[in-house]
The first five atom37 places (N, CA, C, CB, O) and aatype in JSON, in Angstrom:
{
  "aatype": [20, 20, 20, 20, 20, 20, 20, 20, 20, 20, 20, 20, 20, 20, 20, 20, 20, 20, 20, 20, 20, 20, 20, 20, 20, 20, 20, 20, 20, 20, 20, 20, 20, 20, 20, 20, 20, 20, 20, 20, 20, 20, 20, 20, 20, 20, 20, 20, 20, 20, 20, 20, 20, 20, 20, 20, 20, 20, 20, 20, 20, 20, 20],
  "atom_mask": [
    [1, 1, 1, 1, 1],
    [1, 1, 1, 1, 1],
    [1, 1, 1, 1, 1],
    [1, 1, 1, 1, 1],
    [1, 1, 1, 1, 1],
    [1, 1, 1, 1, 1],
    [1, 1, 1, 1, 1],
    [1, 1, 1, 1, 1],
    [1, 1, 1, 1, 1],
    [1, 1, 1, 1, 1],
    [1, 1, 1, 1, 1],
    [1, 1, 1, 1, 1],
    [1, 1, 1, 1, 1],
    [1, 1, 1, 1, 1],
    [1, 1, 1, 1, 1],
    [1, 1, 1, 1, 1],
    [1, 1, 1, 1, 1],
    [1, 1, 1, 1, 1],
    [1, 1, 1, 1, 1],
    [1, 1, 1, 1, 1],
    [1, 1, 1, 1, 1],
    [1, 1, 1, 1, 1],
    [1, 1, 1, 1, 1],
    [1, 1, 1, 1, 1],
    [1, 1, 1, 1, 1],
    [1, 1, 1, 1, 1],
    [1, 1, 1, 1, 1],
    [1, 1, 1, 1, 1],
    [1, 1, 1, 1, 1],
    [1, 1, 1, 1, 1],
    [1, 1, 1, 1, 1],
    [1, 1, 1, 1, 1],
    [1, 1, 1, 1, 1],
    [1, 1, 1, 1, 1],
    [1, 1, 1, 1, 1],
    [1, 1, 1, 1, 1],
    [1, 1, 1, 1, 1],
    [1, 1, 1, 1, 1],
    [1, 1, 1, 1, 1],
    [1, 1, 1, 1, 1],
    [1, 1, 1, 1, 1],
    [1, 1, 1, 1, 1],
    [1, 1, 1, 1, 1],
    [1, 1, 1, 1, 1],
    [1, 1, 1, 1, 1],
    [1, 1, 1, 1, 1],
    [1, 1, 1, 1, 1],
    [1, 1, 1, 1, 1],
    [1, 1, 1, 1, 1],
    [1, 1, 1, 1, 1],
    [1, 1, 1, 1, 1],
    [1, 1, 1, 1, 1],
    [1, 1, 1, 1, 1],
    [1, 1, 1, 1, 1],
    [1, 1, 1, 1, 1],
    [1, 1, 1, 1, 1],
    [1, 1, 1, 1, 1],
    [1, 1, 1, 1, 1],
    [1, 1, 1, 1, 1],
    [1, 1, 1, 1, 1],
    [1, 1, 1, 1, 1],
    [1, 1, 1, 1, 1],
    [1, 1, 1, 1, 1]
  ],
  "atom_positions": [
    [[0.88, -1.18, -0.08], [-0.01, -0.06, 0.02], [0.8, 1.17, -0.03], [-0.85, -0.11, 1.25], [1.93, 1.12, 0.45]],
    [[0.33, 2.32, -0.56], [1.1, 3.56, -0.5], [0.9, 4.38, 0.82], [0.72, 4.41, -1.69], [0.01, 4.07, 1.6]],
    [[1.67, 5.36, 1.04], [1.83, 5.97, 2.36], [0.5, 6.6, 2.72], [3.0, 7.04, 2.38], [0.15, 6.63, 3.9]],
    [[-0.24, 7.09, 1.77], [-1.46, 7.72, 2.15], [-2.61, 6.75, 2.73], [-1.97, 8.45, 0.95], [-3.47, 7.07, 3.56]],
    [[-2.45, 5.57, 2.16], [-3.51, 4.59, 2.7], [-2.87, 4.17, 4.25], [-3.7, 3.11, 1.56], [-3.64, 4.01, 5.2]],
    [[-1.54, 4.04, 4.39], [-0.9, 3.62, 5.57], [-1.37, 4.72, 6.52], [0.71, 3.45, 5.44], [-1.86, 4.42, 7.6]],
    [[-1.23, 6.04, 6.14], [-1.52, 7.11, 6.98], [-2.98, 6.93, 7.52], [-1.32, 8.45, 6.23], [-3.23, 7.02, 8.73]],
    [[-3.87, 6.67, 6.61], [-5.34, 6.45, 7.01], [-5.58, 5.32, 8.01], [-6.18, 6.12, 5.76], [-6.31, 5.42, 9.0]],
    [[-4.88, 4.23, 7.64], [-5.05, 2.98, 8.45], [-4.51, 3.21, 9.9], [-4.28, 1.74, 7.75], [-5.03, 2.62, 10.85]],
    [[-3.48, 4.08, 10.07], [-2.87, 4.15, 11.32], [-3.13, 5.38, 12.12], [-1.52, 3.98, 11.14], [-2.85, 5.5, 13.32]],
    [[-3.75, 6.39, 11.28], [-3.96, 7.57, 12.01], [-2.9, 8.57, 12.23], [-4.39, 7.22, 13.15], [-3.05, 9.6, 12.89]],
    [[-1.72, 8.17, 11.59], [-0.49, 9.02, 11.78], [-0.41, 9.77, 10.42], [0.92, 8.11, 12.11], [-0.91, 9.36, 9.37]],
    [[0.31, 10.98, 10.61], [0.47, 11.7, 9.37], [1.49, 11.1, 8.43], [0.83, 13.07, 9.66], [2.22, 10.21, 8.84]],
    [[1.58, 11.52, 7.26], [2.63, 11.12, 6.26], [3.93, 11.59, 6.96], [2.42, 11.82, 4.72], [4.88, 10.81, 7.08]],
    [[3.99, 12.76, 7.37], [5.32, 13.36, 7.92], [5.74, 12.47, 9.19], [5.11, 15.03, 8.4], [6.92, 12.19, 9.41]],
    [[4.8, 12.1, 9.91], [5.2, 11.27, 11.06], [5.81, 9.91, 10.71], [4.01, 11.04, 11.94], [6.81, 9.44, 11.26]],
    [[5.12, 9.34, 9.76], [5.5, 7.92, 9.15], [6.87, 8.16, 8.61], [4.45, 7.35, 7.92], [7.68, 7.3, 8.95]],
    [[7.31, 9.1, 7.86], [8.54, 9.39, 7.28], [9.71, 9.63, 8.24], [8.37, 10.49, 6.46], [10.85, 9.2, 8.06]],
    [[9.23, 10.46, 9.43], [10.08, 10.7, 10.6], [10.44, 9.41, 11.19], [9.4, 11.59, 11.63], [11.63, 9.18, 11.34]],
    [[9.46, 8.42, 11.58], [9.68, 7.16, 12.04], [10.74, 6.35, 11.3], [8.47, 6.5, 12.02], [11.72, 5.79, 11.8]],
    [[10.39, 6.39, 10.06], [11.29, 5.66, 9.0], [12.67, 6.27, 9.15], [10.73, 5.87, 7.41], [13.59, 5.47, 9.35]],
    [[12.92, 7.45, 9.09], [14.18, 8.14, 9.09], [14.9, 7.76, 10.5], [13.94, 9.77, 8.89], [16.12, 7.61, 10.55]],
    [[14.12, 7.63, 11.57], [14.78, 7.35, 12.75], [15.06, 5.82, 12.97], [14.0, 7.9, 13.84], [15.64, 5.38, 13.97]],
    [[14.58, 5.05, 11.91], [14.92, 3.64, 11.97], [13.83, 2.78, 12.8], [16.35, 3.51, 12.62], [14.05, 1.62, 13.16]],
    [[12.64, 3.46, 13.05], [11.76, 2.75, 13.96], [10.98, 1.83, 13.09], [10.83, 3.7, 14.8], [10.36, 0.91, 13.62]],
    [[10.96, 2.0, 11.72], [10.21, 0.99, 10.87], [11.3, 0.94, 9.67], [8.53, 1.51, 10.37], [11.94, 1.92, 9.29]],
    [[11.41, -0.39, 9.14], [12.29, -0.49, 8.03], [11.92, 0.27, 6.78], [12.43, -1.83, 7.7], [10.74, 0.44, 6.45]],
    [[12.95, 0.71, 6.08], [12.75, 1.36, 4.82], [11.95, 0.44, 3.88], [14.1, 1.76, 4.21], [12.43, -0.67, 3.61]],
    [[10.73, 0.83, 3.35], [9.99, -0.05, 2.5], [10.45, -0.23, 1.13], [8.71, 0.36, 2.45], [11.11, 0.69, 0.65]],
    [[10.19, -1.33, 0.38], [10.44, -1.43, -0.98], [9.93, -0.25, -1.87], [9.88, -2.66, -1.41], [8.98, 0.46, -1.54]],
    [[10.53, -0.13, -2.87], [9.95, 1.01, -3.86], [9.39, 0.27, -5.01], [11.13, 2.13, -4.42], [9.86, -0.81, -5.38]],
    [[8.43, 0.83, -5.56], [7.99, 0.4, -6.9], [7.89, 1.86, -7.7], [6.45, -0.52, -6.83], [7.04, 2.74, -7.55]],
    [[9.0, 1.83, -8.58], [9.16, 3.1, -9.12], [9.56, 4.13, -8.12], [7.96, 3.48, -9.77], [10.45, 3.85, -7.32]],
    [[9.01, 5.28, -8.1], [9.37, 6.31, -7.2], [8.52, 6.36, -5.82], [9.23, 7.61, -7.95], [8.66, 7.23, -4.95]],
    [[7.58, 5.25, -5.76], [6.7, 5.04, -4.6], [7.14, 4.1, -3.64], [5.46, 4.63, -5.0], [7.62, 3.02, -4.0]],
    [[7.02, 4.44, -2.28], [7.37, 3.51, -1.29], [6.12, 2.61, -1.03], [7.88, 4.24, -0.01], [5.04, 3.17, -0.85]],
    [[6.19, 1.21, -0.98], [5.14, 0.37, -0.74], [5.29, -0.19, 0.61], [5.05, -0.65, -1.75], [6.35, -0.64, 1.05]],
    [[4.1, -0.14, 1.3], [4.06, -0.57, 2.7], [3.29, -1.82, 2.87], [3.48, 0.49, 3.58], [2.43, -2.05, 2.03]],
    [[3.49, -2.7, 3.87], [2.76, -3.79, 4.07], [2.11, -3.76, 5.34], [3.51, -4.9, 3.92], [2.3, -2.86, 6.16]],
    [[1.2, -4.9, 5.53], [0.56, -5.05, 6.91], [1.49, -5.13, 8.1], [-0.28, -6.28, 6.95], [1.19, -4.68, 9.2]],
    [[2.55, -5.7, 7.84], [3.57, -5.54, 8.97], [3.86, -4.12, 9.39], [4.89, -6.17, 8.58], [3.98, -3.8, 10.57]],
    [[3.99, -3.23, 8.33], [4.29, -1.79, 8.65], [3.15, -1.23, 9.51], [4.46, -0.92, 7.31], [3.39, -0.56, 10.51]],
    [[1.86, -1.52, 9.08], [0.74, -1.06, 9.84], [0.81, -1.4, 11.2], [-0.46, -1.53, 9.34], [0.65, -0.55, 12.08]],
    [[1.07, -2.78, 11.49], [1.05, -3.39, 12.91], [2.15, -2.61, 13.76], [1.4, -5.08, 12.87], [1.94, -2.18, 14.89]],
    [[3.33, -2.49, 13.09], [4.45, -1.85, 13.87], [4.18, -0.38, 14.18], [5.8, -1.95, 13.08], [4.5, 0.15, 15.23]],
    [[3.56, 0.2, 13.2], [3.26, 1.73, 13.41], [2.21, 1.89, 14.51], [2.7, 2.44, 12.02], [2.3, 2.82, 15.31]],
    [[1.19, 0.99, 14.58], [0.29, 1.08, 15.51], [0.88, 0.72, 16.85], [-0.82, 0.3, 15.16], [0.45, 1.31, 17.84]],
    [[1.83, -0.21, 16.99], [2.5, -0.58, 18.21], [3.28, 0.66, 18.64], [3.44, -1.85, 18.02], [3.28, 0.97, 19.84]],
    [[3.99, 1.45, 17.68], [4.8, 2.67, 18.06], [3.78, 3.69, 18.59], [5.66, 3.27, 16.77], [4.06, 4.34, 19.6]],
    [[2.57, 3.88, 17.91], [1.63, 4.92, 18.35], [1.16, 4.59, 19.77], [0.41, 5.03, 17.36], [1.09, 5.48, 20.62]],
    [[0.87, 3.4, 20.01], [0.49, 2.88, 21.56], [1.48, 3.2, 22.43], [0.29, 1.31, 21.74], [1.25, 3.81, 23.47]],
    [[2.69, 2.81, 22.05], [3.87, 3.01, 23.17], [4.03, 4.55, 23.29], [5.44, 2.27, 22.7], [4.13, 4.97, 24.44]],
    [[4.08, 5.4, 22.32], [4.04, 6.81, 22.42], [2.95, 7.49, 23.35], [3.88, 7.28, 21.08], [3.16, 8.52, 23.99]],
    [[1.76, 6.79, 23.36], [0.55, 7.23, 24.12], [0.78, 6.83, 25.56], [-0.8, 6.59, 23.54], [0.1, 7.33, 26.46]],
    [[1.72, 5.92, 25.79], [1.98, 5.43, 27.17], [3.21, 6.19, 27.71], [2.23, 3.83, 27.18], [3.67, 6.01, 28.84]],
    [[3.73, 7.1, 26.76], [4.82, 7.97, 27.31], [6.32, 7.56, 27.02], [4.64, 8.02, 28.81], [7.31, 8.08, 27.54]],
    [[6.33, 6.5, 26.09], [7.55, 5.97, 25.75], [8.19, 7.02, 24.6], [7.35, 4.41, 25.23], [7.5, 7.46, 23.68]],
    [[9.49, 7.34, 24.79], [10.11, 8.39, 23.89], [10.69, 7.57, 22.66], [11.32, 9.3, 24.69], [10.9, 6.36, 22.69]],
    [[10.92, 8.41, 21.57], [11.49, 8.0, 20.42], [12.83, 7.42, 20.77], [11.56, 9.1, 19.44], [13.13, 6.39, 20.16]],
    [[13.6, 7.84, 21.56], [15.04, 7.42, 21.99], [14.83, 6.02, 22.58], [15.78, 8.48, 23.15], [15.55, 5.08, 22.26]],
    [[13.75, 5.88, 23.5], [13.6, 4.49, 24.01], [13.16, 3.42, 22.93], [12.55, 4.51, 25.14], [13.59, 2.27, 22.96]],
    [[12.38, 3.82, 22.09], [12.03, 2.96, 20.94], [13.02, 2.6, 20.1], [11.13, 3.5, 20.17], [12.99, 1.49, 19.57]],
    [[14.03, 3.48, 19.89], [15.1, 3.18, 18.87], [15.93, 1.88, 19.63], [16.16, 4.69, 18.55], [16.9, 1.36, 19.08]]
  ]
}
């Protein structure tokens, strides 16, 4: 799936998803042409990160 759909499924902004990717919290997705393609594993991982953040876990701790 593309990042827009990933954003809708997780409730995270595109900017946040790219930030987490940059920080190494999620693996760099495969590309099809110029587009990043995400999987259900990425959805699950982002939802886990979102939950951890809501519990007060910092980005540094997640790394």
